[in-house]
Structures are given as C-alpha cells and as structure tokens.
PyMOL Python script that loads the backbone (N, CA, C, O; Angstrom):
from pymol import cmd

cmd.read_pdbstr("""\
ATOM      1  N   UNK A   1       0.574  -0.983   0.319  1.00  0.00           N
ATOM      2  CA  UNK A   1       0.070  -0.013  -0.157  1.00  0.00           C
ATOM      3  C   UNK A   1       0.758   1.205  -0.079  1.00  0.00           C
ATOM      4  O   UNK A   1       1.385   1.368   0.967  1.00  0.00           O
ATOM      5  N   UNK A   2       0.806   2.101  -0.908  1.00  0.00           N
ATOM      6  CA  UNK A   2       1.324   3.456  -1.024  1.00  0.00           C
ATOM      7  C   UNK A   2       0.742   4.332  -0.478  1.00  0.00           C
ATOM      8  O   UNK A   2      -0.438   4.643  -0.642  1.00  0.00           O
ATOM      9  N   UNK A   3       1.474   4.786   0.184  1.00  0.00           N
ATOM     10  CA  UNK A   3       0.712   6.355   0.899  1.00  0.00           C
ATOM     11  C   UNK A   3       1.186   7.409  -0.092  1.00  0.00           C
ATOM     12  O   UNK A   3       2.301   7.407  -0.612  1.00  0.00           O
ATOM     13  N   UNK A   4       0.191   8.346  -0.309  1.00  0.00           N
ATOM     14  CA  UNK A   4       0.512   9.760  -0.927  1.00  0.00           C
ATOM     15  C   UNK A   4       0.666  10.657  -0.077  1.00  0.00           C
ATOM     16  O   UNK A   4       0.017  10.751   0.965  1.00  0.00           O
ATOM     17  N   UNK A   5       1.732  11.557  -0.527  1.00  0.00           N
ATOM     18  CA  UNK A   5       2.113  12.573   0.483  1.00  0.00           C
ATOM     19  C   UNK A   5       1.948  13.963  -0.300  1.00  0.00           C
ATOM     20  O   UNK A   5       2.895  14.724  -0.502  1.00  0.00           O
ATOM     21  N   UNK A   6       0.693  14.190  -0.697  1.00  0.00           N
ATOM     22  CA  UNK A   6       0.358  15.399  -1.375  1.00  0.00           C
ATOM     23  C   UNK A   6       0.535  16.601  -0.416  1.00  0.00           C
ATOM     24  O   UNK A   6      -0.186  16.777   0.566  1.00  0.00           O
ATOM     25  N   UNK A   7       1.511  17.379  -0.763  1.00  0.00           N
ATOM     26  CA  UNK A   7       1.734  18.574   0.079  1.00  0.00           C
ATOM     27  C   UNK A   7       0.698  19.904  -0.327  1.00  0.00           C
ATOM     28  O   UNK A   7       1.205  20.790  -1.015  1.00  0.00           O
ATOM     29  N   UNK A   8      -0.291  20.003  -0.038  1.00  0.00           N
ATOM     30  CA  UNK A   8      -1.032  21.064  -0.276  1.00  0.00           C
ATOM     31  C   UNK A   8      -0.696  22.439   0.629  1.00  0.00           C
ATOM     32  O   UNK A   8      -1.104  23.481   0.117  1.00  0.00           O
ATOM     33  N   UNK A   9      -0.168  22.531   1.604  1.00  0.00           N
ATOM     34  CA  UNK A   9       0.170  23.222   2.471  1.00  0.00           C
ATOM     35  C   UNK A   9       1.124  24.438   2.011  1.00  0.00           C
ATOM     36  O   UNK A   9       1.455  24.641   0.843  1.00  0.00           O
ATOM     37  N   UNK A  10       1.384  24.959   2.757  1.00  0.00           N
ATOM     38  CA  UNK A  10       2.618  25.865   2.571  1.00  0.00           C
ATOM     39  C   UNK A  10       3.733  25.893   3.711  1.00  0.00           C
ATOM     40  O   UNK A  10       3.385  25.751   4.883  1.00  0.00           O
ATOM     41  N   UNK A  11       5.025  26.069   3.384  1.00  0.00           N
ATOM     42  CA  UNK A  11       6.064  26.044   4.539  1.00  0.00           C
ATOM     43  C   UNK A  11       6.009  27.287   5.449  1.00  0.00           C
ATOM     44  O   UNK A  11       5.797  28.470   5.184  1.00  0.00           O
ATOM     45  N   UNK A  12       6.247  26.693   6.522  1.00  0.00           N
ATOM     46  CA  UNK A  12       6.375  27.806   7.605  1.00  0.00           C
ATOM     47  C   UNK A  12       7.648  27.670   8.532  1.00  0.00           C
ATOM     48  O   UNK A  12       7.806  26.630   9.172  1.00  0.00           O
ATOM     49  N   UNK A  13       8.530  28.675   8.610  1.00  0.00           N
ATOM     50  CA  UNK A  13       9.700  28.382   9.215  1.00  0.00           C
ATOM     51  C   UNK A  13       9.321  28.211  10.662  1.00  0.00           C
ATOM     52  O   UNK A  13       8.218  28.655  10.983  1.00  0.00           O
ATOM     53  N   UNK A  14      10.076  27.628  11.600  1.00  0.00           N
ATOM     54  CA  UNK A  14      10.179  27.621  12.916  1.00  0.00           C
ATOM     55  C   UNK A  14       9.854  28.935  13.709  1.00  0.00           C
ATOM     56  O   UNK A  14       9.002  29.030  14.592  1.00  0.00           O
ATOM     57  N   UNK A  15      10.707  29.974  13.231  1.00  0.00           N
ATOM     58  CA  UNK A  15      10.726  31.173  13.717  1.00  0.00           C
ATOM     59  C   UNK A  15       9.095  31.655  13.676  1.00  0.00           C
ATOM     60  O   UNK A  15       8.424  31.648  14.707  1.00  0.00           O
ATOM     61  N   UNK A  16       8.575  32.046  12.454  1.00  0.00           N
ATOM     62  CA  UNK A  16       7.624  32.428  12.127  1.00  0.00           C
ATOM     63  C   UNK A  16       6.452  31.670  12.865  1.00  0.00           C
ATOM     64  O   UNK A  16       5.552  32.328  13.386  1.00  0.00           O
ATOM     65  N   UNK A  17       6.454  30.322  12.912  1.00  0.00           N
ATOM     66  CA  UNK A  17       5.417  29.491  13.552  1.00  0.00           C
ATOM     67  C   UNK A  17       5.359  30.066  15.000  1.00  0.00           C
ATOM     68  O   UNK A  17       4.248  30.268  15.491  1.00  0.00           O
ATOM     69  N   UNK A  18       6.576  30.363  15.767  1.00  0.00           N
ATOM     70  CA  UNK A  18       6.849  30.859  16.889  1.00  0.00           C
ATOM     71  C   UNK A  18       6.020  32.257  17.366  1.00  0.00           C
ATOM     72  O   UNK A  18       5.289  32.470  18.333  1.00  0.00           O
ATOM     73  N   UNK A  19       6.411  33.007  16.384  1.00  0.00           N
ATOM     74  CA  UNK A  19       5.572  34.403  16.356  1.00  0.00           C
ATOM     75  C   UNK A  19       4.082  34.232  16.129  1.00  0.00           C
ATOM     76  O   UNK A  19       3.330  34.892  16.846  1.00  0.00           O
ATOM     77  N   UNK A  20       3.585  33.446  15.242  1.00  0.00           N
ATOM     78  CA  UNK A  20       2.134  33.123  15.406  1.00  0.00           C
ATOM     79  C   UNK A  20       1.567  32.744  16.565  1.00  0.00           C
ATOM     80  O   UNK A  20       0.570  33.264  17.064  1.00  0.00           O
ATOM     81  N   UNK A  21       2.344  31.621  17.110  1.00  0.00           N
ATOM     82  CA  UNK A  21       1.732  31.285  18.427  1.00  0.00           C
ATOM     83  C   UNK A  21       1.863  32.183  19.412  1.00  0.00           C
ATOM     84  O   UNK A  21       0.960  32.172  20.249  1.00  0.00           O
ATOM     85  N   UNK A  22       3.037  33.231  19.599  1.00  0.00           N
ATOM     86  CA  UNK A  22       3.093  34.393  20.452  1.00  0.00           C
ATOM     87  C   UNK A  22       2.065  35.319  20.341  1.00  0.00           C
ATOM     88  O   UNK A  22       1.704  35.964  21.325  1.00  0.00           O
ATOM     89  N   UNK A  23       1.522  35.462  19.178  1.00  0.00           N
ATOM     90  CA  UNK A  23       0.397  36.364  18.562  1.00  0.00           C
ATOM     91  C   UNK A  23      -0.871  35.852  19.197  1.00  0.00           C
ATOM     92  O   UNK A  23      -1.733  36.560  19.717  1.00  0.00           O
ATOM     93  N   UNK A  24      -0.883  34.541  19.094  1.00  0.00           N
ATOM     94  CA  UNK A  24      -2.396  34.261  19.430  1.00  0.00           C
ATOM     95  C   UNK A  24      -2.372  34.087  21.080  1.00  0.00           C
ATOM     96  O   UNK A  24      -3.469  34.226  21.622  1.00  0.00           O
ATOM     97  N   UNK A  25      -1.468  33.856  21.762  1.00  0.00           N
ATOM     98  CA  UNK A  25      -1.168  33.846  23.184  1.00  0.00           C
ATOM     99  C   UNK A  25      -1.627  35.052  23.859  1.00  0.00           C
ATOM    100  O   UNK A  25      -2.412  35.189  24.797  1.00  0.00           O
ATOM    101  N   UNK A  26      -0.897  35.983  23.104  1.00  0.00           N
ATOM    102  CA  UNK A  26      -1.145  37.403  23.544  1.00  0.00           C
ATOM    103  C   UNK A  26      -2.530  38.026  23.361  1.00  0.00           C
ATOM    104  O   UNK A  26      -2.832  39.003  24.046  1.00  0.00           O
ATOM    105  N   UNK A  27      -3.317  37.554  22.546  1.00  0.00           N
ATOM    106  CA  UNK A  27      -4.755  37.965  22.351  1.00  0.00           C
ATOM    107  C   UNK A  27      -5.495  37.347  23.329  1.00  0.00           C
ATOM    108  O   UNK A  27      -6.445  37.973  23.798  1.00  0.00           O
ATOM    109  N   UNK A  28      -5.191  35.976  23.825  1.00  0.00           N
ATOM    110  CA  UNK A  28      -5.762  35.458  24.875  1.00  0.00           C
ATOM    111  C   UNK A  28      -5.527  36.136  26.135  1.00  0.00           C
ATOM    112  O   UNK A  28      -6.483  36.352  26.880  1.00  0.00           O
ATOM    113  N   UNK A  29      -4.374  36.486  26.443  1.00  0.00           N
ATOM    114  CA  UNK A  29      -3.806  36.897  27.453  1.00  0.00           C
ATOM    115  C   UNK A  29      -4.484  38.283  27.715  1.00  0.00           C
ATOM    116  O   UNK A  29      -4.787  38.654  28.849  1.00  0.00           O
ATOM    117  N   UNK A  30      -4.705  39.042  26.550  1.00  0.00           N
ATOM    118  CA  UNK A  30      -5.362  40.434  26.477  1.00  0.00           C
ATOM    119  C   UNK A  30      -6.780  40.293  26.939  1.00  0.00           C
ATOM    120  O   UNK A  30      -7.394  41.064  27.678  1.00  0.00           O
ATOM    121  N   UNK A  31      -7.168  39.268  26.427  1.00  0.00           N
ATOM    122  CA  UNK A  31      -8.891  39.018  26.835  1.00  0.00           C
ATOM    123  C   UNK A  31      -8.873  38.933  28.001  1.00  0.00           C
ATOM    124  O   UNK A  31      -9.599  39.665  28.673  1.00  0.00           O
ATOM    125  N   UNK A  32      -8.109  38.089  28.528  1.00  0.00           N
ATOM    126  CA  UNK A  32      -8.470  37.396  30.013  1.00  0.00           C
ATOM    127  C   UNK A  32      -8.243  38.727  31.024  1.00  0.00           C
ATOM    128  O   UNK A  32      -8.918  38.934  32.032  1.00  0.00           O
ATOM    129  N   UNK A  33      -7.047  39.665  30.493  1.00  0.00           N
ATOM    130  CA  UNK A  33      -7.073  40.787  31.470  1.00  0.00           C
ATOM    131  C   UNK A  33      -8.351  41.601  31.556  1.00  0.00           C
ATOM    132  O   UNK A  33      -8.929  41.785  32.628  1.00  0.00           O
ATOM    133  N   UNK A  34      -8.792  42.102  30.347  1.00  0.00           N
ATOM    134  CA  UNK A  34      -9.831  42.581  30.248  1.00  0.00           C
ATOM    135  C   UNK A  34     -11.219  42.064  31.069  1.00  0.00           C
ATOM    136  O   UNK A  34     -11.954  42.805  31.722  1.00  0.00           O
ATOM    137  N   UNK A  35     -11.381  40.733  30.892  1.00  0.00           N
ATOM    138  CA  UNK A  35     -12.294  40.205  31.791  1.00  0.00           C
ATOM    139  C   UNK A  35     -12.022  40.125  33.044  1.00  0.00           C
ATOM    140  O   UNK A  35     -13.069  40.373  33.643  1.00  0.00           O
ATOM    141  N   UNK A  36     -11.125  39.899  33.824  1.00  0.00           N
ATOM    142  CA  UNK A  36     -10.542  40.010  35.225  1.00  0.00           C
ATOM    143  C   UNK A  36     -11.031  41.685  35.604  1.00  0.00           C
ATOM    144  O   UNK A  36     -11.845  41.920  36.497  1.00  0.00           O
ATOM    145  N   UNK A  37     -10.457  42.644  34.857  1.00  0.00           N
ATOM    146  CA  UNK A  37     -10.542  44.170  34.917  1.00  0.00           C
ATOM    147  C   UNK A  37     -12.232  44.217  35.133  1.00  0.00           C
ATOM    148  O   UNK A  37     -12.761  44.549  36.194  1.00  0.00           O
ATOM    149  N   UNK A  38     -12.884  43.859  34.036  1.00  0.00           N
ATOM    150  CA  UNK A  38     -14.242  44.122  34.283  1.00  0.00           C
ATOM    151  C   UNK A  38     -15.118  43.690  35.487  1.00  0.00           C
ATOM    152  O   UNK A  38     -16.061  44.311  35.977  1.00  0.00           O
ATOM    153  N   UNK A  39     -14.522  42.305  35.914  1.00  0.00           N
ATOM    154  CA  UNK A  39     -15.286  41.365  36.952  1.00  0.00           C
ATOM    155  C   UNK A  39     -14.881  42.134  38.091  1.00  0.00           C
ATOM    156  O   UNK A  39     -15.744  42.120  38.969  1.00  0.00           O
ATOM    157  N   UNK A  40     -13.747  42.873  38.403  1.00  0.00           N
ATOM    158  CA  UNK A  40     -13.162  43.165  39.442  1.00  0.00           C
ATOM    159  C   UNK A  40     -13.766  44.958  39.615  1.00  0.00           C
ATOM    160  O   UNK A  40     -13.332  45.648  40.537  1.00  0.00           O
ATOM    161  N   UNK A  41     -14.716  45.479  38.673  1.00  0.00           N
ATOM    162  CA  UNK A  41     -15.026  46.702  38.716  1.00  0.00           C
ATOM    163  C   UNK A  41     -14.228  47.888  38.222  1.00  0.00           C
ATOM    164  O   UNK A  41     -14.706  49.022  38.194  1.00  0.00           O
ATOM    165  N   UNK A  42     -13.171  47.636  37.888  1.00  0.00           N
ATOM    166  CA  UNK A  42     -12.138  48.773  37.603  1.00  0.00           C
ATOM    167  C   UNK A  42     -12.553  49.392  36.587  1.00  0.00           C
ATOM    168  O   UNK A  42     -13.669  49.150  36.127  1.00  0.00           O
ATOM    169  N   UNK A  43     -11.614  50.436  35.974  1.00  0.00           N
ATOM    170  CA  UNK A  43     -11.923  51.278  34.780  1.00  0.00           C
ATOM    171  C   UNK A  43     -11.189  50.767  33.874  1.00  0.00           C
ATOM    172  O   UNK A  43      -9.968  50.913  33.825  1.00  0.00           O
ATOM    173  N   UNK A  44     -11.918  50.072  33.014  1.00  0.00           N
ATOM    174  CA  UNK A  44     -11.503  49.293  31.740  1.00  0.00           C
ATOM    175  C   UNK A  44     -11.360  50.281  30.751  1.00  0.00           C
ATOM    176  O   UNK A  44     -12.340  50.801  30.217  1.00  0.00           O
ATOM    177  N   UNK A  45      -9.941  50.634  30.414  1.00  0.00           N
ATOM    178  CA  UNK A  45      -9.581  51.486  29.419  1.00  0.00           C
ATOM    179  C   UNK A  45      -9.088  50.742  28.326  1.00  0.00           C
ATOM    180  O   UNK A  45      -8.198  49.918  28.538  1.00  0.00           O
ATOM    181  N   UNK A  46      -9.645  50.951  26.905  1.00  0.00           N
ATOM    182  CA  UNK A  46      -9.304  50.165  25.845  1.00  0.00           C
ATOM    183  C   UNK A  46      -8.690  51.011  24.620  1.00  0.00           C
ATOM    184  O   UNK A  46      -9.274  51.975  24.125  1.00  0.00           O
ATOM    185  N   UNK A  47      -7.639  50.606  24.262  1.00  0.00           N
ATOM    186  CA  UNK A  47      -7.157  51.327  23.031  1.00  0.00           C
ATOM    187  C   UNK A  47      -6.412  50.256  22.265  1.00  0.00           C
ATOM    188  O   UNK A  47      -6.022  49.270  22.890  1.00  0.00           O
ATOM    189  N   UNK A  48      -6.182  50.360  20.978  1.00  0.00           N
ATOM    190  CA  UNK A  48      -5.616  49.826  20.008  1.00  0.00           C
ATOM    191  C   UNK A  48      -5.577  50.120  18.604  1.00  0.00           C
ATOM    192  O   UNK A  48      -6.275  51.066  18.239  1.00  0.00           O
ATOM    193  N   UNK A  49      -4.912  49.510  17.746  1.00  0.00           N
ATOM    194  CA  UNK A  49      -4.765  49.843  16.244  1.00  0.00           C
ATOM    195  C   UNK A  49      -5.013  48.476  15.339  1.00  0.00           C
ATOM    196  O   UNK A  49      -4.590  47.326  15.456  1.00  0.00           O
ATOM    197  N   UNK A  50      -5.680  48.965  14.612  1.00  0.00           N
ATOM    198  CA  UNK A  50      -6.053  47.647  13.533  1.00  0.00           C
ATOM    199  C   UNK A  50      -5.583  48.116  12.196  1.00  0.00           C
ATOM    200  O   UNK A  50      -6.048  49.178  11.781  1.00  0.00           O
ATOM    201  N   UNK A  51      -4.644  47.402  11.405  1.00  0.00           N
ATOM    202  CA  UNK A  51      -4.347  47.671  10.199  1.00  0.00           C
ATOM    203  C   UNK A  51      -5.149  46.888   9.287  1.00  0.00           C
ATOM    204  O   UNK A  51      -5.266  45.683   9.514  1.00  0.00           O
ATOM    205  N   UNK A  52      -5.724  47.414   8.273  1.00  0.00           N
ATOM    206  CA  UNK A  52      -6.586  46.964   7.186  1.00  0.00           C
ATOM    207  C   UNK A  52      -5.783  47.294   6.140  1.00  0.00           C
ATOM    208  O   UNK A  52      -5.969  48.439   5.727  1.00  0.00           O
ATOM    209  N   UNK A  53      -4.867  46.594   5.523  1.00  0.00           N
ATOM    210  CA  UNK A  53      -3.671  46.830   4.498  1.00  0.00           C
ATOM    211  C   UNK A  53      -3.163  48.074   4.677  1.00  0.00           C
ATOM    212  O   UNK A  53      -2.672  47.899   5.793  1.00  0.00           O
ATOM    213  N   UNK A  54      -2.903  49.265   4.390  1.00  0.00           N
ATOM    214  CA  UNK A  54      -2.112  50.156   4.932  1.00  0.00           C
ATOM    215  C   UNK A  54      -2.748  51.277   5.517  1.00  0.00           C
ATOM    216  O   UNK A  54      -2.152  52.344   5.663  1.00  0.00           O
ATOM    217  N   UNK A  55      -3.863  51.109   5.843  1.00  0.00           N
ATOM    218  CA  UNK A  55      -4.822  52.253   6.420  1.00  0.00           C
ATOM    219  C   UNK A  55      -4.735  51.641   7.924  1.00  0.00           C
ATOM    220  O   UNK A  55      -5.036  50.456   8.070  1.00  0.00           O
ATOM    221  N   UNK A  56      -4.345  52.393   9.017  1.00  0.00           N
ATOM    222  CA  UNK A  56      -4.492  52.196  10.300  1.00  0.00           C
ATOM    223  C   UNK A  56      -5.934  52.429  11.021  1.00  0.00           C
ATOM    224  O   UNK A  56      -6.183  53.631  11.113  1.00  0.00           O
ATOM    225  N   UNK A  57      -6.770  51.731  11.462  1.00  0.00           N
ATOM    226  CA  UNK A  57      -7.746  52.187  12.448  1.00  0.00           C
ATOM    227  C   UNK A  57      -7.479  52.200  13.728  1.00  0.00           C
ATOM    228  O   UNK A  57      -7.285  51.132  14.309  1.00  0.00           O
ATOM    229  N   UNK A  58      -7.418  53.485  14.440  1.00  0.00           N
ATOM    230  CA  UNK A  58      -6.946  53.698  15.691  1.00  0.00           C
ATOM    231  C   UNK A  58      -8.457  53.717  16.677  1.00  0.00           C
ATOM    232  O   UNK A  58      -9.458  54.277  16.228  1.00  0.00           O
ATOM    233  N   UNK A  59      -8.466  53.089  17.946  1.00  0.00           N
ATOM    234  CA  UNK A  59      -9.680  53.184  18.514  1.00  0.00           C
ATOM    235  C   UNK A  59      -9.416  53.250  20.136  1.00  0.00           C
ATOM    236  O   UNK A  59      -8.403  52.669  20.525  1.00  0.00           O
ATOM    237  N   UNK A  60     -10.144  53.830  21.002  1.00  0.00           N
ATOM    238  CA  UNK A  60      -9.608  53.509  22.465  1.00  0.00           C
ATOM    239  C   UNK A  60     -11.150  54.238  23.187  1.00  0.00           C
ATOM    240  O   UNK A  60     -11.908  54.951  22.530  1.00  0.00           O
ATOM    241  N   UNK A  61     -11.344  53.904  24.496  1.00  0.00           N
ATOM    242  CA  UNK A  61     -12.240  54.361  25.371  1.00  0.00           C
ATOM    243  C   UNK A  61     -11.894  54.173  26.708  1.00  0.00           C
ATOM    244  O   UNK A  61     -11.419  53.080  27.015  1.00  0.00           O
ATOM    245  N   UNK A  62     -12.035  54.994  27.528  1.00  0.00           N
ATOM    246  CA  UNK A  62     -11.555  54.712  29.056  1.00  0.00           C
ATOM    247  C   UNK A  62     -10.926  56.018  29.167  1.00  0.00           C
ATOM    248  O   UNK A  62     -10.522  56.608  28.165  1.00  0.00           O
ATOM    249  N   UNK A  63     -10.809  56.564  30.506  1.00  0.00           N
ATOM    250  CA  UNK A  63      -9.825  57.552  31.078  1.00  0.00           C
ATOM    251  C   UNK A  63      -8.331  57.352  30.513  1.00  0.00           C
ATOM    252  O   UNK A  63      -7.691  58.271  30.002  1.00  0.00           O
ATOM    253  N   UNK A  64      -7.926  56.240  30.643  1.00  0.00           N
ATOM    254  CA  UNK A  64      -6.527  55.842  30.305  1.00  0.00           C
ATOM    255  C   UNK A  64      -6.226  55.458  28.554  1.00  0.00           C
ATOM    256  O   UNK A  64      -5.258  54.844  28.106  1.00  0.00           O
ATOM    257  N   UNK A  65      -7.390  56.040  27.787  1.00  0.00           N
ATOM    258  CA  UNK A  65      -7.069  55.405  26.563  1.00  0.00           C
ATOM    259  C   UNK A  65      -6.093  55.933  25.690  1.00  0.00           C
ATOM    260  O   UNK A  65      -5.569  55.282  24.787  1.00  0.00           O
ATOM    261  N   UNK A  66      -5.800  57.356  26.013  1.00  0.00           N
ATOM    262  CA  UNK A  66      -4.809  58.184  25.275  1.00  0.00           C
ATOM    263  C   UNK A  66      -3.167  57.542  25.259  1.00  0.00           C
ATOM    264  O   UNK A  66      -2.364  57.751  24.350  1.00  0.00           O
ATOM    265  N   UNK A  67      -2.982  56.963  26.129  1.00  0.00           N
ATOM    266  CA  UNK A  67      -1.852  56.117  26.488  1.00  0.00           C
ATOM    267  C   UNK A  67      -1.842  54.811  25.953  1.00  0.00           C
ATOM    268  O   UNK A  67      -0.809  54.332  25.487  1.00  0.00           O
ATOM    269  N   UNK A  68      -2.793  54.266  25.981  1.00  0.00           N
ATOM    270  CA  UNK A  68      -2.946  53.114  25.491  1.00  0.00           C
ATOM    271  C   UNK A  68      -2.926  53.021  23.717  1.00  0.00           C
ATOM    272  O   UNK A  68      -2.536  52.074  23.034  1.00  0.00           O
ATOM    273  N   UNK A  69      -3.414  54.172  23.318  1.00  0.00           N
ATOM    274  CA  UNK A  69      -3.481  54.324  21.866  1.00  0.00           C
ATOM    275  C   UNK A  69      -2.004  54.849  21.621  1.00  0.00           C
ATOM    276  O   UNK A  69      -1.468  54.377  20.619  1.00  0.00           O
ATOM    277  N   UNK A  70      -1.416  55.557  22.210  1.00  0.00           N
ATOM    278  CA  UNK A  70       0.003  55.700  22.314  1.00  0.00           C
ATOM    279  C   UNK A  70       0.909  54.599  22.075  1.00  0.00           C
ATOM    280  O   UNK A  70       1.671  54.540  21.110  1.00  0.00           O
ATOM    281  N   UNK A  71       0.795  53.682  23.034  1.00  0.00           N
ATOM    282  CA  UNK A  71       1.576  52.398  23.155  1.00  0.00           C
ATOM    283  C   UNK A  71       1.230  51.801  21.925  1.00  0.00           C
ATOM    284  O   UNK A  71       2.146  51.467  21.174  1.00  0.00           O
ATOM    285  N   UNK A  72       0.090  51.619  21.606  1.00  0.00           N
ATOM    286  CA  UNK A  72      -0.429  50.642  20.304  1.00  0.00           C
ATOM    287  C   UNK A  72       0.125  51.332  19.297  1.00  0.00           C
ATOM    288  O   UNK A  72       0.743  50.571  18.553  1.00  0.00           O
ATOM    289  N   UNK A  73       0.169  52.629  18.908  1.00  0.00           N
ATOM    290  CA  UNK A  73       0.836  53.050  17.661  1.00  0.00           C
ATOM    291  C   UNK A  73       2.218  52.983  17.565  1.00  0.00           C
ATOM    292  O   UNK A  73       2.655  52.742  16.440  1.00  0.00           O
ATOM    293  N   UNK A  74       3.182  53.169  18.657  1.00  0.00           N
ATOM    294  CA  UNK A  74       4.466  52.558  18.846  1.00  0.00           C
ATOM    295  C   UNK A  74       4.768  51.225  18.347  1.00  0.00           C
ATOM    296  O   UNK A  74       5.518  51.048  17.387  1.00  0.00           O
ATOM    297  N   UNK A  75       4.182  50.263  18.997  1.00  0.00           N
ATOM    298  CA  UNK A  75       4.159  48.837  18.957  1.00  0.00           C
ATOM    299  C   UNK A  75       3.841  48.665  17.223  1.00  0.00           C
ATOM    300  O   UNK A  75       4.678  48.098  16.521  1.00  0.00           O
ATOM    301  N   UNK A  76       2.792  49.112  16.737  1.00  0.00           N
ATOM    302  CA  UNK A  76       2.632  48.955  15.404  1.00  0.00           C
ATOM    303  C   UNK A  76       3.692  49.540  14.425  1.00  0.00           C
ATOM    304  O   UNK A  76       4.010  48.949  13.393  1.00  0.00           O
ATOM    305  N   UNK A  77       4.207  50.704  14.798  1.00  0.00           N
ATOM    306  CA  UNK A  77       5.418  51.074  14.118  1.00  0.00           C
ATOM    307  C   UNK A  77       6.539  50.067  14.037  1.00  0.00           C
ATOM    308  O   UNK A  77       7.007  49.714  12.955  1.00  0.00           O
ATOM    309  N   UNK A  78       6.937  49.635  15.138  1.00  0.00           N
ATOM    310  CA  UNK A  78       7.902  48.714  15.420  1.00  0.00           C
ATOM    311  C   UNK A  78       7.804  47.461  14.573  1.00  0.00           C
ATOM    312  O   UNK A  78       8.711  46.946  13.919  1.00  0.00           O
ATOM    313  N   UNK A  79       6.583  47.070  14.695  1.00  0.00           N
ATOM    314  CA  UNK A  79       6.206  45.883  14.073  1.00  0.00           C
ATOM    315  C   UNK A  79       6.393  46.125  12.567  1.00  0.00           C
ATOM    316  O   UNK A  79       7.100  45.293  11.998  1.00  0.00           O
ATOM    317  N   UNK A  80       5.942  47.001  11.913  1.00  0.00           N
ATOM    318  CA  UNK A  80       6.296  47.279  10.548  1.00  0.00           C
ATOM    319  C   UNK A  80       7.884  47.615  10.256  1.00  0.00           C
ATOM    320  O   UNK A  80       8.453  47.259   9.224  1.00  0.00           O
ATOM    321  N   UNK A  81       8.325  48.133  11.003  1.00  0.00           N
ATOM    322  CA  UNK A  81       9.668  48.355  11.007  1.00  0.00           C
ATOM    323  C   UNK A  81      10.356  46.940  10.915  1.00  0.00           C
ATOM    324  O   UNK A  81      11.090  46.713   9.953  1.00  0.00           O
ATOM    325  N   UNK A  82      10.162  46.053  11.806  1.00  0.00           N
ATOM    326  CA  UNK A  82      10.857  44.756  11.715  1.00  0.00           C
ATOM    327  C   UNK A  82      10.551  44.041  10.378  1.00  0.00           C
ATOM    328  O   UNK A  82      11.411  43.458   9.718  1.00  0.00           O
ATOM    329  N   UNK A  83       9.074  44.151   9.995  1.00  0.00           N
ATOM    330  CA  UNK A  83       8.850  43.134   8.995  1.00  0.00           C
ATOM    331  C   UNK A  83       9.502  43.940   7.690  1.00  0.00           C
ATOM    332  O   UNK A  83       9.819  43.201   6.758  1.00  0.00           O
ATOM    333  N   UNK A  84       9.728  45.286   7.520  1.00  0.00           N
ATOM    334  CA  UNK A  84      10.537  45.590   6.402  1.00  0.00           C
ATOM    335  C   UNK A  84      12.103  45.299   6.341  1.00  0.00           C
ATOM    336  O   UNK A  84      12.804  45.203   5.333  1.00  0.00           O
ATOM    337  N   UNK A  85      12.445  45.190   7.590  1.00  0.00           N
ATOM    338  CA  UNK A  85      13.788  45.007   7.691  1.00  0.00           C
ATOM    339  C   UNK A  85      14.070  43.653   7.608  1.00  0.00           C
ATOM    340  O   UNK A  85      15.176  43.351   7.159  1.00  0.00           O
ATOM    341  N   UNK A  86      13.154  42.592   8.011  1.00  0.00           N
ATOM    342  CA  UNK A  86      13.353  41.131   7.555  1.00  0.00           C
ATOM    343  C   UNK A  86      13.282  40.875   6.255  1.00  0.00           C
ATOM    344  O   UNK A  86      14.038  40.036   5.764  1.00  0.00           O
ATOM    345  N   UNK A  87      12.337  41.576   5.469  1.00  0.00           N
ATOM    346  CA  UNK A  87      12.093  41.592   4.168  1.00  0.00           C
ATOM    347  C   UNK A  87      13.242  41.905   3.121  1.00  0.00           C
ATOM    348  O   UNK A  87      13.526  41.299   2.088  1.00  0.00           O
ATOM    349  N   UNK A  88      13.735  42.866   3.609  1.00  0.00           N
ATOM    350  CA  UNK A  88      15.247  43.367   3.062  1.00  0.00           C
ATOM    351  C   UNK A  88      16.452  42.278   3.236  1.00  0.00           C
ATOM    352  O   UNK A  88      17.151  41.960   2.274  1.00  0.00           O
ATOM    353  N   UNK A  89      16.642  41.720   4.573  1.00  0.00           N
ATOM    354  CA  UNK A  89      17.664  40.890   4.634  1.00  0.00           C
ATOM    355  C   UNK A  89      17.454  39.531   3.954  1.00  0.00           C
ATOM    356  O   UNK A  89      18.372  38.787   3.608  1.00  0.00           O
ATOM    357  N   UNK A  90      16.021  39.269   3.787  1.00  0.00           N
ATOM    358  CA  UNK A  90      15.790  37.902   3.113  1.00  0.00           C
ATOM    359  C   UNK A  90      16.040  38.292   1.339  1.00  0.00           C
ATOM    360  O   UNK A  90      16.618  37.501   0.594  1.00  0.00           O
ATOM    361  N   UNK A  91      15.659  39.223   1.010  1.00  0.00           N
ATOM    362  CA  UNK A  91      15.425  39.384  -0.410  1.00  0.00           C
ATOM    363  C   UNK A  91      16.957  39.674  -0.909  1.00  0.00           C
ATOM    364  O   UNK A  91      17.428  39.079  -1.879  1.00  0.00           O
ATOM    365  N   UNK A  92      17.764  40.740  -0.081  1.00  0.00           N
ATOM    366  CA  UNK A  92      19.171  41.105  -0.390  1.00  0.00           C
ATOM    367  C   UNK A  92      20.292  40.696  -0.025  1.00  0.00           C
ATOM    368  O   UNK A  92      21.314  41.217  -0.473  1.00  0.00           O
TER     369      UNK A  92
END
""", "prot")
cmd.dss("prot")
cmd.show_as("cartoon", "prot")
cmd.util.cbc("prot")
cmd.orient("prot")
C-alpha cells in the first residue's frame, strides 16, 4: 500500500510559527486581563490599532485610552519596521 504525500499546504519556518503562537497567546492574555478588570469593577480602558492593508484604524475608550493608543501606535510602527527589515535581509 503506497501512501500519498500530497503537500497542499505552505512552508512555515520555525521562527514564524513561534511568532504566530506568541501572537495568539497575547490575544488570549489580553482578553483574560480585560475580563478580570471588568469583573473587579475597575476602569476598563481600551485602546488599539487595527491595520487593514496600509490604513490604520485607531480606537480607544476610557480614562487611560490616550496612553494605550500611543503605546499601540508605537508597537505597530515597530512591527512594521521589523517586517520591512526582515524582508530586506531575506531578499538582498
């Protein structure tokens, strides 16, 4: 009996898979923190940045949302810089 090894997926390096798992874990940790803060009755400030293509959508609510939005924008800019630098290293 021969076993077919049809590779229909795409290759994913170990580092990229680690980053993927880290991102998923951070999302779950963030949601858990928000749930705990809401249950304790604290002031739940929320802020973030969502990128749809090259267009950033910035959102925030609560008394500390300005700081959260600023931190989100800084992290987003650093993420874009790391992405661009890693693409340049790989292609050149």
